[in-house]
PyMOL Python script that loads the backbone (N, CA, C, O; Angstrom):
from pymol import cmd

cmd.read_pdbstr("""\
ATOM      1  N   UNK A   1     -10.280  -9.923 -31.140  1.00  0.00           N
ATOM      2  CA  UNK A   1     -11.036 -11.201 -31.187  1.00  0.00           C
ATOM      3  C   UNK A   1     -10.336 -12.158 -30.057  1.00  0.00           C
ATOM      4  O   UNK A   1      -9.112 -12.292 -30.043  1.00  0.00           O
ATOM      5  N   UNK A   2     -11.108 -12.757 -29.196  1.00  0.00           N
ATOM      6  CA  UNK A   2     -10.772 -13.561 -28.143  1.00  0.00           C
ATOM      7  C   UNK A   2     -10.349 -14.943 -28.723  1.00  0.00           C
ATOM      8  O   UNK A   2     -10.970 -15.494 -29.632  1.00  0.00           O
ATOM      9  N   UNK A   3      -9.180 -15.485 -28.090  1.00  0.00           N
ATOM     10  CA  UNK A   3      -8.878 -16.924 -28.550  1.00  0.00           C
ATOM     11  C   UNK A   3      -9.994 -17.985 -28.267  1.00  0.00           C
ATOM     12  O   UNK A   3     -10.835 -17.913 -27.370  1.00  0.00           O
ATOM     13  N   UNK A   4      -9.858 -18.936 -29.151  1.00  0.00           N
ATOM     14  CA  UNK A   4     -10.886 -19.932 -28.903  1.00  0.00           C
ATOM     15  C   UNK A   4     -10.455 -20.836 -27.884  1.00  0.00           C
ATOM     16  O   UNK A   4      -9.338 -20.656 -27.397  1.00  0.00           O
ATOM     17  N   UNK A   5     -11.316 -21.974 -27.404  1.00  0.00           N
ATOM     18  CA  UNK A   5     -11.027 -22.735 -26.464  1.00  0.00           C
ATOM     19  C   UNK A   5      -9.918 -23.656 -26.515  1.00  0.00           C
ATOM     20  O   UNK A   5      -9.255 -23.946 -25.519  1.00  0.00           O
ATOM     21  N   UNK A   6      -9.699 -24.143 -27.741  1.00  0.00           N
ATOM     22  CA  UNK A   6      -8.466 -25.065 -28.054  1.00  0.00           C
ATOM     23  C   UNK A   6      -7.070 -24.256 -27.848  1.00  0.00           C
ATOM     24  O   UNK A   6      -6.123 -24.830 -27.310  1.00  0.00           O
ATOM     25  N   UNK A   7      -6.979 -23.069 -28.237  1.00  0.00           N
ATOM     26  CA  UNK A   7      -5.986 -22.321 -27.983  1.00  0.00           C
ATOM     27  C   UNK A   7      -5.627 -22.111 -26.538  1.00  0.00           C
ATOM     28  O   UNK A   7      -4.468 -22.261 -26.151  1.00  0.00           O
ATOM     29  N   UNK A   8      -6.634 -21.756 -25.717  1.00  0.00           N
ATOM     30  CA  UNK A   8      -6.464 -21.668 -24.352  1.00  0.00           C
ATOM     31  C   UNK A   8      -6.010 -22.967 -23.680  1.00  0.00           C
ATOM     32  O   UNK A   8      -5.163 -22.963 -22.787  1.00  0.00           O
ATOM     33  N   UNK A   9      -6.525 -23.937 -24.080  1.00  0.00           N
ATOM     34  CA  UNK A   9      -6.081 -25.257 -23.613  1.00  0.00           C
ATOM     35  C   UNK A   9      -4.622 -25.490 -23.981  1.00  0.00           C
ATOM     36  O   UNK A   9      -3.833 -25.998 -23.185  1.00  0.00           O
ATOM     37  N   UNK A  10      -4.288 -25.107 -25.202  1.00  0.00           N
ATOM     38  CA  UNK A  10      -2.853 -25.462 -25.598  1.00  0.00           C
ATOM     39  C   UNK A  10      -1.943 -24.491 -24.831  1.00  0.00           C
ATOM     40  O   UNK A  10      -0.804 -24.844 -24.523  1.00  0.00           O
ATOM     41  N   UNK A  11      -2.373 -23.394 -24.546  1.00  0.00           N
ATOM     42  CA  UNK A  11      -1.471 -22.354 -23.725  1.00  0.00           C
ATOM     43  C   UNK A  11      -1.341 -22.942 -22.321  1.00  0.00           C
ATOM     44  O   UNK A  11      -0.206 -22.960 -21.846  1.00  0.00           O
ATOM     45  N   UNK A  12      -2.311 -23.406 -21.621  1.00  0.00           N
ATOM     46  CA  UNK A  12      -2.269 -23.867 -20.367  1.00  0.00           C
ATOM     47  C   UNK A  12      -1.273 -25.052 -20.449  1.00  0.00           C
ATOM     48  O   UNK A  12      -0.270 -25.029 -19.735  1.00  0.00           O
ATOM     49  N   UNK A  13      -1.480 -25.960 -21.191  1.00  0.00           N
ATOM     50  CA  UNK A  13      -0.624 -27.287 -21.300  1.00  0.00           C
ATOM     51  C   UNK A  13       0.843 -26.775 -21.659  1.00  0.00           C
ATOM     52  O   UNK A  13       1.782 -27.271 -21.037  1.00  0.00           O
ATOM     53  N   UNK A  14       1.042 -25.982 -22.457  1.00  0.00           N
ATOM     54  CA  UNK A  14       2.371 -25.607 -22.899  1.00  0.00           C
ATOM     55  C   UNK A  14       3.153 -24.928 -21.539  1.00  0.00           C
ATOM     56  O   UNK A  14       4.328 -25.173 -21.261  1.00  0.00           O
ATOM     57  N   UNK A  15       2.328 -24.091 -20.805  1.00  0.00           N
ATOM     58  CA  UNK A  15       2.974 -23.406 -19.669  1.00  0.00           C
ATOM     59  C   UNK A  15       3.304 -24.444 -18.676  1.00  0.00           C
ATOM     60  O   UNK A  15       4.353 -24.263 -18.059  1.00  0.00           O
ATOM     61  N   UNK A  16       2.545 -25.597 -18.376  1.00  0.00           N
ATOM     62  CA  UNK A  16       2.881 -26.575 -17.566  1.00  0.00           C
ATOM     63  C   UNK A  16       3.948 -27.322 -17.926  1.00  0.00           C
ATOM     64  O   UNK A  16       4.718 -27.713 -17.049  1.00  0.00           O
ATOM     65  N   UNK A  17       4.143 -27.612 -19.158  1.00  0.00           N
ATOM     66  CA  UNK A  17       5.384 -28.420 -19.769  1.00  0.00           C
ATOM     67  C   UNK A  17       6.605 -27.374 -19.513  1.00  0.00           C
ATOM     68  O   UNK A  17       7.591 -27.807 -18.916  1.00  0.00           O
ATOM     69  N   UNK A  18       6.587 -26.206 -19.878  1.00  0.00           N
ATOM     70  CA  UNK A  18       7.687 -25.359 -19.718  1.00  0.00           C
ATOM     71  C   UNK A  18       8.132 -25.153 -18.258  1.00  0.00           C
ATOM     72  O   UNK A  18       9.302 -24.916 -17.960  1.00  0.00           O
ATOM     73  N   UNK A  19       7.243 -25.246 -17.467  1.00  0.00           N
ATOM     74  CA  UNK A  19       7.514 -25.145 -15.839  1.00  0.00           C
ATOM     75  C   UNK A  19       7.898 -26.421 -15.299  1.00  0.00           C
ATOM     76  O   UNK A  19       8.369 -26.470 -14.163  1.00  0.00           O
ATOM     77  N   UNK A  20       7.726 -27.608 -16.090  1.00  0.00           N
ATOM     78  CA  UNK A  20       8.132 -28.814 -15.722  1.00  0.00           C
ATOM     79  C   UNK A  20       7.228 -29.246 -14.551  1.00  0.00           C
ATOM     80  O   UNK A  20       7.686 -29.667 -13.489  1.00  0.00           O
ATOM     81  N   UNK A  21       6.011 -29.125 -14.795  1.00  0.00           N
ATOM     82  CA  UNK A  21       4.849 -29.513 -13.792  1.00  0.00           C
ATOM     83  C   UNK A  21       4.258 -30.758 -14.324  1.00  0.00           C
ATOM     84  O   UNK A  21       3.047 -30.768 -14.549  1.00  0.00           O
ATOM     85  N   UNK A  22       4.932 -31.751 -14.539  1.00  0.00           N
ATOM     86  CA  UNK A  22       4.650 -33.074 -15.105  1.00  0.00           C
ATOM     87  C   UNK A  22       4.863 -34.206 -14.046  1.00  0.00           C
ATOM     88  O   UNK A  22       5.787 -34.153 -13.235  1.00  0.00           O
ATOM     89  N   UNK A  23       3.999 -35.190 -14.092  1.00  0.00           N
ATOM     90  CA  UNK A  23       4.316 -36.365 -13.057  1.00  0.00           C
ATOM     91  C   UNK A  23       3.930 -35.862 -11.821  1.00  0.00           C
ATOM     92  O   UNK A  23       2.851 -35.298 -11.636  1.00  0.00           O
ATOM     93  N   UNK A  24       4.935 -36.081 -10.806  1.00  0.00           N
ATOM     94  CA  UNK A  24       4.688 -35.968  -9.439  1.00  0.00           C
ATOM     95  C   UNK A  24       4.765 -34.560  -8.964  1.00  0.00           C
ATOM     96  O   UNK A  24       4.823 -34.390  -7.746  1.00  0.00           O
ATOM     97  N   UNK A  25       4.773 -33.457  -9.809  1.00  0.00           N
ATOM     98  CA  UNK A  25       4.725 -32.174  -9.272  1.00  0.00           C
ATOM     99  C   UNK A  25       3.222 -31.600  -9.215  1.00  0.00           C
ATOM    100  O   UNK A  25       2.352 -31.981  -9.999  1.00  0.00           O
ATOM    101  N   UNK A  26       3.018 -30.683  -8.246  1.00  0.00           N
ATOM    102  CA  UNK A  26       1.919 -30.125  -7.968  1.00  0.00           C
ATOM    103  C   UNK A  26       1.743 -28.741  -8.199  1.00  0.00           C
ATOM    104  O   UNK A  26       2.711 -27.989  -8.084  1.00  0.00           O
ATOM    105  N   UNK A  27       0.643 -28.318  -8.507  1.00  0.00           N
ATOM    106  CA  UNK A  27       0.328 -26.825  -8.842  1.00  0.00           C
ATOM    107  C   UNK A  27      -1.037 -26.492  -8.422  1.00  0.00           C
ATOM    108  O   UNK A  27      -1.886 -27.367  -8.594  1.00  0.00           O
ATOM    109  N   UNK A  28      -1.392 -25.376  -7.900  1.00  0.00           N
ATOM    110  CA  UNK A  28      -2.809 -25.099  -7.693  1.00  0.00           C
ATOM    111  C   UNK A  28      -3.540 -24.533  -8.927  1.00  0.00           C
ATOM    112  O   UNK A  28      -3.006 -23.753  -9.716  1.00  0.00           O
ATOM    113  N   UNK A  29      -4.787 -24.980  -9.031  1.00  0.00           N
ATOM    114  CA  UNK A  29      -5.592 -24.678 -10.254  1.00  0.00           C
ATOM    115  C   UNK A  29      -5.759 -23.050 -10.451  1.00  0.00           C
ATOM    116  O   UNK A  29      -6.100 -22.626 -11.555  1.00  0.00           O
ATOM    117  N   UNK A  30      -5.537 -22.238  -9.464  1.00  0.00           N
ATOM    118  CA  UNK A  30      -5.581 -20.897  -9.501  1.00  0.00           C
ATOM    119  C   UNK A  30      -4.492 -20.491 -10.470  1.00  0.00           C
ATOM    120  O   UNK A  30      -4.666 -19.711 -11.406  1.00  0.00           O
ATOM    121  N   UNK A  31      -3.276 -21.129 -10.142  1.00  0.00           N
ATOM    122  CA  UNK A  31      -2.137 -20.664 -10.924  1.00  0.00           C
ATOM    123  C   UNK A  31      -2.028 -20.918 -12.328  1.00  0.00           C
ATOM    124  O   UNK A  31      -1.117 -20.424 -12.993  1.00  0.00           O
ATOM    125  N   UNK A  32      -3.065 -21.796 -12.903  1.00  0.00           N
ATOM    126  CA  UNK A  32      -3.242 -22.088 -14.345  1.00  0.00           C
ATOM    127  C   UNK A  32      -3.635 -20.752 -15.067  1.00  0.00           C
ATOM    128  O   UNK A  32      -3.222 -20.496 -16.198  1.00  0.00           O
ATOM    129  N   UNK A  33      -4.335 -20.037 -14.461  1.00  0.00           N
ATOM    130  CA  UNK A  33      -4.971 -18.803 -15.169  1.00  0.00           C
ATOM    131  C   UNK A  33      -3.954 -17.767 -15.176  1.00  0.00           C
ATOM    132  O   UNK A  33      -4.052 -16.893 -16.037  1.00  0.00           O
ATOM    133  N   UNK A  34      -2.959 -17.729 -14.318  1.00  0.00           N
ATOM    134  CA  UNK A  34      -1.893 -16.707 -14.488  1.00  0.00           C
ATOM    135  C   UNK A  34      -0.982 -16.933 -15.676  1.00  0.00           C
ATOM    136  O   UNK A  34      -0.610 -18.060 -16.003  1.00  0.00           O
ATOM    137  N   UNK A  35      -0.633 -15.822 -16.312  1.00  0.00           N
ATOM    138  CA  UNK A  35       0.205 -15.790 -17.361  1.00  0.00           C
ATOM    139  C   UNK A  35      -0.546 -15.528 -18.696  1.00  0.00           C
ATOM    140  O   UNK A  35       0.005 -15.468 -19.795  1.00  0.00           O
ATOM    141  N   UNK A  36      -1.875 -15.380 -18.457  1.00  0.00           N
ATOM    142  CA  UNK A  36      -2.662 -14.854 -19.691  1.00  0.00           C
ATOM    143  C   UNK A  36      -2.592 -13.431 -19.715  1.00  0.00           C
ATOM    144  O   UNK A  36      -2.580 -12.887 -18.611  1.00  0.00           O
ATOM    145  N   UNK A  37      -2.538 -12.629 -20.837  1.00  0.00           N
ATOM    146  CA  UNK A  37      -2.556 -11.155 -20.746  1.00  0.00           C
ATOM    147  C   UNK A  37      -3.629 -10.612 -19.871  1.00  0.00           C
ATOM    148  O   UNK A  37      -4.638 -11.307 -19.749  1.00  0.00           O
ATOM    149  N   UNK A  38      -3.568  -9.508 -19.263  1.00  0.00           N
ATOM    150  CA  UNK A  38      -4.646  -9.042 -18.322  1.00  0.00           C
ATOM    151  C   UNK A  38      -5.806  -8.546 -18.908  1.00  0.00           C
ATOM    152  O   UNK A  38      -6.874  -8.512 -18.296  1.00  0.00           O
ATOM    153  N   UNK A  39      -5.632  -8.057 -20.357  1.00  0.00           N
ATOM    154  CA  UNK A  39      -6.913  -7.705 -21.028  1.00  0.00           C
ATOM    155  C   UNK A  39      -7.737  -8.799 -21.367  1.00  0.00           C
ATOM    156  O   UNK A  39      -8.901  -8.596 -21.712  1.00  0.00           O
ATOM    157  N   UNK A  40      -7.197 -10.093 -21.300  1.00  0.00           N
ATOM    158  CA  UNK A  40      -7.978 -11.165 -21.552  1.00  0.00           C
ATOM    159  C   UNK A  40      -8.623 -11.843 -20.227  1.00  0.00           C
ATOM    160  O   UNK A  40      -9.806 -12.134 -20.048  1.00  0.00           O
ATOM    161  N   UNK A  41      -7.650 -11.995 -19.449  1.00  0.00           N
ATOM    162  CA  UNK A  41      -8.004 -12.696 -18.078  1.00  0.00           C
ATOM    163  C   UNK A  41      -8.860 -11.963 -17.064  1.00  0.00           C
ATOM    164  O   UNK A  41      -9.445 -12.511 -16.130  1.00  0.00           O
ATOM    165  N   UNK A  42      -8.877 -10.428 -17.393  1.00  0.00           N
ATOM    166  CA  UNK A  42      -9.503  -9.703 -16.455  1.00  0.00           C
ATOM    167  C   UNK A  42     -11.123  -9.558 -16.895  1.00  0.00           C
ATOM    168  O   UNK A  42     -11.977  -9.103 -16.134  1.00  0.00           O
ATOM    169  N   UNK A  43     -11.366  -9.992 -18.157  1.00  0.00           N
ATOM    170  CA  UNK A  43     -12.722  -9.894 -18.503  1.00  0.00           C
ATOM    171  C   UNK A  43     -13.515 -11.075 -18.090  1.00  0.00           C
ATOM    172  O   UNK A  43     -12.987 -12.141 -17.775  1.00  0.00           O
ATOM    173  N   UNK A  44     -14.927 -10.847 -18.097  1.00  0.00           N
ATOM    174  CA  UNK A  44     -15.696 -11.880 -17.750  1.00  0.00           C
ATOM    175  C   UNK A  44     -15.877 -13.153 -18.806  1.00  0.00           C
ATOM    176  O   UNK A  44     -16.104 -14.308 -18.446  1.00  0.00           O
ATOM    177  N   UNK A  45     -15.743 -12.746 -20.068  1.00  0.00           N
ATOM    178  CA  UNK A  45     -15.674 -13.743 -21.057  1.00  0.00           C
ATOM    179  C   UNK A  45     -14.331 -14.636 -20.941  1.00  0.00           C
ATOM    180  O   UNK A  45     -14.349 -15.865 -21.000  1.00  0.00           O
ATOM    181  N   UNK A  46     -13.213 -13.891 -20.777  1.00  0.00           N
ATOM    182  CA  UNK A  46     -11.988 -14.450 -20.448  1.00  0.00           C
ATOM    183  C   UNK A  46     -11.929 -15.551 -19.371  1.00  0.00           C
ATOM    184  O   UNK A  46     -11.526 -16.704 -19.527  1.00  0.00           O
ATOM    185  N   UNK A  47     -12.385 -15.005 -18.300  1.00  0.00           N
ATOM    186  CA  UNK A  47     -12.463 -15.923 -17.185  1.00  0.00           C
ATOM    187  C   UNK A  47     -13.188 -17.182 -17.357  1.00  0.00           C
ATOM    188  O   UNK A  47     -12.737 -18.267 -16.988  1.00  0.00           O
ATOM    189  N   UNK A  48     -14.374 -17.008 -17.951  1.00  0.00           N
ATOM    190  CA  UNK A  48     -15.140 -18.053 -18.184  1.00  0.00           C
ATOM    191  C   UNK A  48     -14.443 -19.117 -19.186  1.00  0.00           C
ATOM    192  O   UNK A  48     -14.530 -20.327 -18.979  1.00  0.00           O
ATOM    193  N   UNK A  49     -13.855 -18.655 -20.116  1.00  0.00           N
ATOM    194  CA  UNK A  49     -13.165 -19.398 -21.313  1.00  0.00           C
ATOM    195  C   UNK A  49     -12.087 -20.237 -20.589  1.00  0.00           C
ATOM    196  O   UNK A  49     -12.028 -21.448 -20.802  1.00  0.00           O
ATOM    197  N   UNK A  50     -11.166 -19.577 -19.672  1.00  0.00           N
ATOM    198  CA  UNK A  50     -10.086 -20.278 -18.965  1.00  0.00           C
ATOM    199  C   UNK A  50     -10.763 -21.269 -18.081  1.00  0.00           C
ATOM    200  O   UNK A  50     -10.384 -22.438 -18.154  1.00  0.00           O
ATOM    201  N   UNK A  51     -11.774 -20.929 -17.207  1.00  0.00           N
ATOM    202  CA  UNK A  51     -12.358 -21.964 -16.389  1.00  0.00           C
ATOM    203  C   UNK A  51     -12.943 -23.189 -17.085  1.00  0.00           C
ATOM    204  O   UNK A  51     -12.892 -24.291 -16.540  1.00  0.00           O
ATOM    205  N   UNK A  52     -13.525 -23.000 -18.344  1.00  0.00           N
ATOM    206  CA  UNK A  52     -14.047 -23.937 -19.131  1.00  0.00           C
ATOM    207  C   UNK A  52     -13.074 -24.887 -19.744  1.00  0.00           C
ATOM    208  O   UNK A  52     -13.337 -26.075 -19.933  1.00  0.00           O
ATOM    209  N   UNK A  53     -11.912 -24.307 -20.054  1.00  0.00           N
ATOM    210  CA  UNK A  53     -10.749 -24.990 -20.601  1.00  0.00           C
ATOM    211  C   UNK A  53     -10.105 -25.860 -19.560  1.00  0.00           C
ATOM    212  O   UNK A  53      -9.721 -26.999 -19.824  1.00  0.00           O
ATOM    213  N   UNK A  54      -9.984 -25.276 -18.298  1.00  0.00           N
ATOM    214  CA  UNK A  54      -9.402 -26.211 -17.260  1.00  0.00           C
ATOM    215  C   UNK A  54     -10.352 -27.402 -16.960  1.00  0.00           C
ATOM    216  O   UNK A  54      -9.897 -28.531 -16.773  1.00  0.00           O
ATOM    217  N   UNK A  55     -11.812 -27.102 -16.915  1.00  0.00           N
ATOM    218  CA  UNK A  55     -12.611 -28.223 -16.616  1.00  0.00           C
ATOM    219  C   UNK A  55     -12.536 -29.284 -17.663  1.00  0.00           C
ATOM    220  O   UNK A  55     -12.651 -30.460 -17.318  1.00  0.00           O
ATOM    221  N   UNK A  56     -12.344 -28.950 -18.977  1.00  0.00           N
ATOM    222  CA  UNK A  56     -12.358 -29.852 -20.081  1.00  0.00           C
ATOM    223  C   UNK A  56     -10.986 -30.556 -19.986  1.00  0.00           C
ATOM    224  O   UNK A  56     -10.936 -31.740 -20.319  1.00  0.00           O
ATOM    225  N   UNK A  57      -9.917 -29.957 -19.580  1.00  0.00           N
ATOM    226  CA  UNK A  57      -8.557 -30.540 -19.448  1.00  0.00           C
ATOM    227  C   UNK A  57      -8.672 -31.634 -18.437  1.00  0.00           C
ATOM    228  O   UNK A  57      -8.117 -32.717 -18.625  1.00  0.00           O
ATOM    229  N   UNK A  58      -9.447 -31.354 -17.263  1.00  0.00           N
ATOM    230  CA  UNK A  58      -9.581 -32.274 -16.234  1.00  0.00           C
ATOM    231  C   UNK A  58     -10.389 -33.513 -16.719  1.00  0.00           C
ATOM    232  O   UNK A  58     -10.018 -34.665 -16.495  1.00  0.00           O
ATOM    233  N   UNK A  59     -11.620 -33.160 -17.459  1.00  0.00           N
ATOM    234  CA  UNK A  59     -12.500 -34.300 -17.888  1.00  0.00           C
ATOM    235  C   UNK A  59     -11.677 -35.122 -18.917  1.00  0.00           C
ATOM    236  O   UNK A  59     -11.870 -36.333 -19.025  1.00  0.00           O
ATOM    237  N   UNK A  60     -10.758 -34.465 -19.673  1.00  0.00           N
ATOM    238  CA  UNK A  60     -10.032 -35.379 -20.688  1.00  0.00           C
ATOM    239  C   UNK A  60      -8.835 -36.081 -20.049  1.00  0.00           C
ATOM    240  O   UNK A  60      -8.004 -36.694 -20.720  1.00  0.00           O
ATOM    241  N   UNK A  61      -8.784 -35.954 -18.654  1.00  0.00           N
ATOM    242  CA  UNK A  61      -7.595 -36.627 -17.912  1.00  0.00           C
ATOM    243  C   UNK A  61      -6.343 -36.139 -18.316  1.00  0.00           C
ATOM    244  O   UNK A  61      -5.355 -36.865 -18.203  1.00  0.00           O
ATOM    245  N   UNK A  62      -6.246 -34.883 -18.821  1.00  0.00           N
ATOM    246  CA  UNK A  62      -4.839 -34.147 -18.992  1.00  0.00           C
ATOM    247  C   UNK A  62      -4.404 -33.471 -17.761  1.00  0.00           C
ATOM    248  O   UNK A  62      -3.199 -33.298 -17.582  1.00  0.00           O
ATOM    249  N   UNK A  63      -5.230 -33.090 -16.930  1.00  0.00           N
ATOM    250  CA  UNK A  63      -4.970 -32.454 -15.731  1.00  0.00           C
ATOM    251  C   UNK A  63      -5.591 -33.337 -14.522  1.00  0.00           C
ATOM    252  O   UNK A  63      -6.697 -33.856 -14.675  1.00  0.00           O
ATOM    253  N   UNK A  64      -4.968 -33.477 -13.489  1.00  0.00           N
ATOM    254  CA  UNK A  64      -5.576 -34.300 -12.420  1.00  0.00           C
ATOM    255  C   UNK A  64      -5.799 -33.427 -11.205  1.00  0.00           C
ATOM    256  O   UNK A  64      -4.848 -32.897 -10.630  1.00  0.00           O
ATOM    257  N   UNK A  65      -7.025 -33.279 -10.823  1.00  0.00           N
ATOM    258  CA  UNK A  65      -7.401 -32.371  -9.760  1.00  0.00           C
ATOM    259  C   UNK A  65      -7.504 -33.200  -8.331  1.00  0.00           C
ATOM    260  O   UNK A  65      -8.131 -34.249  -8.190  1.00  0.00           O
ATOM    261  N   UNK A  66      -6.830 -32.578  -7.402  1.00  0.00           N
ATOM    262  CA  UNK A  66      -6.853 -33.297  -6.081  1.00  0.00           C
ATOM    263  C   UNK A  66      -7.761 -32.558  -5.227  1.00  0.00           C
ATOM    264  O   UNK A  66      -7.968 -32.934  -4.073  1.00  0.00           O
TER     265      UNK A  66
END
""", "prot")
cmd.dss("prot")
cmd.show_as("cartoon", "prot")
cmd.util.cbc("prot")
cmd.orient("prot")
């Protein structure tokens, strides 16, 4: 059973906090999808879910895209 959207958002934010990518620190959006298990991130559904989570985090102003 694939994780839901809220769980994916939570995992992305948790990873950024653990890597101390807060405030003036920058990272590429491509790097946000790294760290997910390959059986999830290599599927079409998984990729779409990760991309949707990133877009929603940007829309909620929790991520800032440059």
